[in-house]
C-alpha positions in Angstrom: 187.1 173.4 -32.8 188.7 171.7 -35.3 186.3 168.5 -37.8 186.4 165.8 -36.8 188.1 163.1 -38.9 186.9 160.2 -40.3 188.1 156.8 -38.9 189.7 154.7 -41.7 188.7 151.4 -41.6 190.1 148.5 -44.0 187.5 146.3 -44.7 184.9 149.0 -46.0 187.7 149.6 -48.7 188.0 145.7 -49.2 184.2 145.8 -49.6 183.7 148.3 -51.9 186.9 146.4 -53.8 184.6 143.0 -54.1 182.0 144.8 -54.9 183.4 147.1 -58.1 185.1 143.9 -59.4 182.3 141.3 -58.9 179.3 143.1 -59.1 180.2 145.9 -61.7 178.4 149.1 -59.3 179.3 152.2 -60.5 181.5 155.4 -59.2 178.1 156.8 -57.8 176.9 153.7 -56.1 180.2 152.7 -54.2 180.3 156.4 -53.7 177.3 156.0 -51.6 178.0 152.5 -50.4 180.9 154.4 -48.9 179.3 157.3 -47.0 176.7 154.7 -45.9 179.5 152.3 -44.3 181.7 155.5 -42.8 178.8 156.7 -41.1 178.0 153.9 -39.4 182.8 153.5 -38.7 181.9 157.2 -37.1 179.5 155.8 -35.0 180.8 152.8 -34.0 184.1 154.7 -33.0 182.6 157.2 -30.7 181.2 154.3 -28.4 184.9 152.7 -28.8 183.8 149.8 -31.5 184.3 148.0 -34.6 182.2 147.2 -37.6 183.9 143.4 -36.8 181.9 144.1 -33.1 178.4 144.6 -34.1 175.3 142.8 -33.5 172.0 142.8 -33.8 171.0 144.9 -30.9 174.1 147.1 -31.8 172.5 147.8 -35.0 169.3 148.3 -33.8 171.1 151.8 -31.8 172.5 152.7 -35.0 169.4 152.6 -37.1 167.8 154.0 -34.3 169.7 157.0 -34.0 169.0 157.4 -37.4 166.0 157.8 -37.7 166.3 160.2 -33.9 168.5 162.4 -36.6 165.6 163.2 -38.9 166.6 160.6 -42.0 163.6 159.2 -43.8 162.4 155.8 -43.9 163.8 155.4 -47.5 167.1 156.5 -46.3 167.0 154.1 -43.4 166.2 151.6 -45.6 169.3 152.6 -48.3 171.7 152.4 -45.0 170.8 149.4 -44.3 170.5 148.0 -47.6 174.8 149.0 -47.8 175.1 147.3 -44.5 174.0 144.1 -45.4 175.8 144.0 -48.7 179.0 144.4 -46.5 178.2 141.9 -43.6 177.0 139.0 -46.1 180.4 139.3 -47.6 182.3 139.8 -44.2 180.6 136.7 -43.1 181.2 135.0 -46.3 184.9 135.6 -46.0 185.5 135.1 -42.6 185.6 138.8 -41.0 182.9 138.0 -38.5 181.3 134.5 -37.0 177.1 136.0 -37.6 175.5 138.7 -40.3 173.8 141.5 -37.9 171.7 142.4 -40.2 170.0 138.7 -40.7 166.1 138.8 -39.9 166.0 143.1 -39.7 163.4 144.1 -41.7 163.6 147.3 -44.1 161.5 149.8 -43.2 158.4 150.7 -44.2 158.9 153.3 -47.2 155.7 152.7 -49.4 156.6 153.1 -52.7 155.8 156.4 -54.3 155.0 156.8 -57.6 156.9 158.4 -60.0 156.2 162.2 -61.6 155.3 162.5 -64.8 154.2 164.8 -67.7 151.3 163.8 -69.6 152.0 163.3 -73.9 150.5 167.1 -74.3 153.1 168.1 -71.4 156.0 166.4 -73.1 154.9 167.5 -77.3 155.5 171.2 -75.3 158.5 170.8 -74.2 160.0 168.7 -77.0 158.6 172.3 -79.0 160.5 174.2 -76.9 164.1 174.6 -78.5 165.0 177.3 -80.8 165.8 174.9 -83.7 166.8 177.9 -86.2 170.5 177.6 -84.1 172.8 174.6 -83.6 172.1 174.7 -79.6 168.7 174.0 -80.4 168.8 171.5 -82.3 171.0 169.9 -80.1 168.2 170.5 -77.3 166.1 169.2 -79.2 167.6 165.7 -81.0 168.5 165.9 -77.1 164.8 165.8 -76.2 163.8 163.5 -78.4 166.5 160.6 -77.7 165.7 161.1 -74.1 162.1 160.5 -74.6 162.0 158.1 -77.4 164.1 155.7 -75.9 163.9 156.2 -71.8 168.0 156.8 -71.1 168.7 157.8 -67.8 170.6 160.8 -67.6 173.7 159.9 -67.7 173.4 157.4 -70.4 171.9 160.6 -72.8 174.9 162.9 -71.9 177.9 159.8 -72.0 176.0 159.0 -75.5 179.4 158.5 -77.5 178.6 158.3 -81.7 179.5 154.4 -82.1 176.6 153.8 -79.7 174.2 155.6 -82.6 173.8 153.1 -85.1 171.6 155.5 -88.0 171.0 152.9 -90.7 168.9 151.2 -88.5 167.7 153.5 -85.5 169.2 152.1 -82.8 171.4 152.9 -79.5 173.5 150.4 -77.6 173.2 151.5 -74.2 175.8 150.5 -71.1 173.4 151.1 -68.2 173.9 150.0 -64.5 175.8 147.1 -63.7 178.1 147.4 -67.2 175.0 145.7 -68.7 174.2 146.6 -72.2 170.8 147.1 -74.1 169.5 148.0 -77.2 167.1 150.1 -77.5 165.0 151.9 -80.3 164.9 155.8 -80.8 161.0 156.0 -83.3 161.0 157.8 -86.4 160.8 161.4 -85.1 163.9 160.7 -83.3 165.8 159.7 -85.7 164.5 162.6 -87.9 166.0 165.3 -85.0 169.4 163.0 -84.8 169.9 163.1 -88.2 169.2 166.9 -88.4 171.4 167.9 -85.3 174.4 165.4 -86.6 174.3 167.2 -90.3 173.4 170.8 -89.6 174.2 171.2 -85.5 176.6 169.0 -84.3 179.8 170.1 -86.3 179.3 174.2 -85.5 179.1 172.9 -81.3 182.0 170.3 -82.1 184.5 173.8 -83.2 186.5 171.6 -85.3 187.8 169.0 -82.0 187.1 165.3 -82.2 184.4 165.1 -79.8 183.2 161.4 -78.9 180.1 162.3 -77.4 177.0 162.9 -79.7 175.1 166.1 -77.6 178.5 168.4 -75.9 178.6 171.4 -74.0 178.2 175.3 -75.7 182.1 175.0 -74.7 182.7 171.8 -77.1 183.4 169.5 -74.3 181.5 166.8 -72.8 178.4 167.6 -70.8 177.5 166.8 -67.7 174.3 166.0 -65.8 173.7 169.4 -64.5 174.3 171.5 -67.2 171.7 169.3 -68.7 169.6 169.4 -65.7 169.7 173.3 -65.3 169.0 173.6 -69.6 165.8 171.2 -68.9 164.2 173.7 -66.3 165.1 176.8 -69.3 163.0 175.0 -71.7 160.0 173.9 -69.7 159.6 177.4 -68.7 159.8 178.1 -72.6 157.4 175.6 -72.8 155.2 176.3 -70.5 155.5 173.4 -69.0 154.4 174.0 -64.9 154.8 170.7 -63.2 157.9 169.4 -61.5 160.5 168.7 -63.9 163.9 166.5 -64.0 165.5 164.3 -66.5 164.4 161.6 -64.8 160.3 162.8 -65.2 160.9 161.9 -69.4 162.2 159.1 -68.0 159.3 158.1 -65.9 157.2 159.7 -68.7 158.6 157.6 -71.7 157.3 154.3 -69.7 154.3 155.7 -68.4 152.7 156.3 -72.2 154.1 153.0 -73.3 152.1 151.2 -71.0 148.9 153.8 -71.3 149.5 152.8 -75.5 149.3 149.3 -74.8 152.9 147.9 -74.1 153.8 145.0 -71.9 155.5 145.5 -68.9 158.3 142.8 -69.4 158.6 144.9 -72.4 159.1 147.8 -70.4 161.4 146.3 -68.4 164.1 145.6 -71.3 163.4 149.2 -72.5 164.6 150.5 -68.8 167.4 148.1 -68.7 166.1 147.3 -64.8 167.3 144.0 -64.0 164.2 143.3 -62.0 160.6 143.7 -62.8 159.7 144.3 -59.5 161.8 147.6 -60.0 159.1 148.4 -63.3 155.9 147.2 -61.5 155.3 150.8 -60.0 153.9 151.4 -63.6 151.7 149.1 -63.4 149.5 151.9 -61.7 149.3 153.5 -64.8 148.2 149.8 -66.4 145.2 149.8 -63.7 144.1 152.8 -64.7 143.9 152.0 -68.4 142.0 149.1 -68.1 139.4 151.0 -65.9 139.0 153.4 -67.9 138.2 150.9 -71.0 136.3 149.0 -68.5 134.6 152.7 -68.3 134.1 153.0 -72.3 133.1 149.6 -72.9 131.5 148.0 -70.7 127.4 147.4 -71.1 127.8 148.0 -67.3 129.6 150.3 -66.7 127.4 153.3 -66.3 128.6 155.6 -68.9 127.1 153.9 -72.2 123.5 154.4 -73.1 121.2 151.5 -73.1 120.7 150.0 -76.6 117.4 150.6 -78.0 115.1 147.6 -78.3 112.8 146.7 -80.6 108.9 144.6 -80.4 111.5 141.8 -82.9 114.0 141.8 -79.4 111.1 140.8 -77.2 111.8 136.8 -76.7 108.6 134.6 -75.0 110.0 132.3 -72.7 
């Protein structure tokens, strides 16, 4: 049996072109939106219907079908987000007469806390590369920059030489939606980056003119998958047993900043979040820190010894 080919829907192409030009969405986001819309298009085709015919009843049937197929609430919510964007555009441009996603609530997904590492875990990971080699210098510098600046993995592997200001210790990052942000690296990360640029990178570039700061062993731009594989190797070498991904260090960056008293809006700017609500997932850290401070310093927390009293402290009424 031959596999059924996806049904082509020109409206999807028009909307994706709009999303790319107007919102500056990344290729990754556009690919996800296309996949989500294509699933609905194919589902409708089997029922001899089209996107412009969808009403709330049809939409509820489709979302229920996604649940029956075993998709998580979070995945269904992502599908609904794509449909909401499409139908808002379609209504505005006159392709449909009503938006079927209006007054359709997102599935309750909860808000899982990000997996993170302790400061001791991070130190063990940073110390894992063999810095006597060019490859080890690169790995150490990459980890230091990733942790010091809280970069996304795509931002790290795509970092170019002209984005790094070695004199001021800053990196200029172009994040989601082509939004730029300046992020300080800190003294330790700068020490390792300077050492790598002087002693390690020339060997890895092998006389090739490369723009990327961190090339692969083959003197090519590194992929996210290559870095992920390298990260897991270093975690084993460093004895870090917690679940680990490149994004874990970004979470550790935010968590440790809050642990040491950083303001949530500062963390928002450093992470490149457009909305503070995205950053607020880290407020559990701030709450825990406040609880710890209260426990350690409040006279009635139950952990401090009562102050010894003397006759001089006694007052008569």
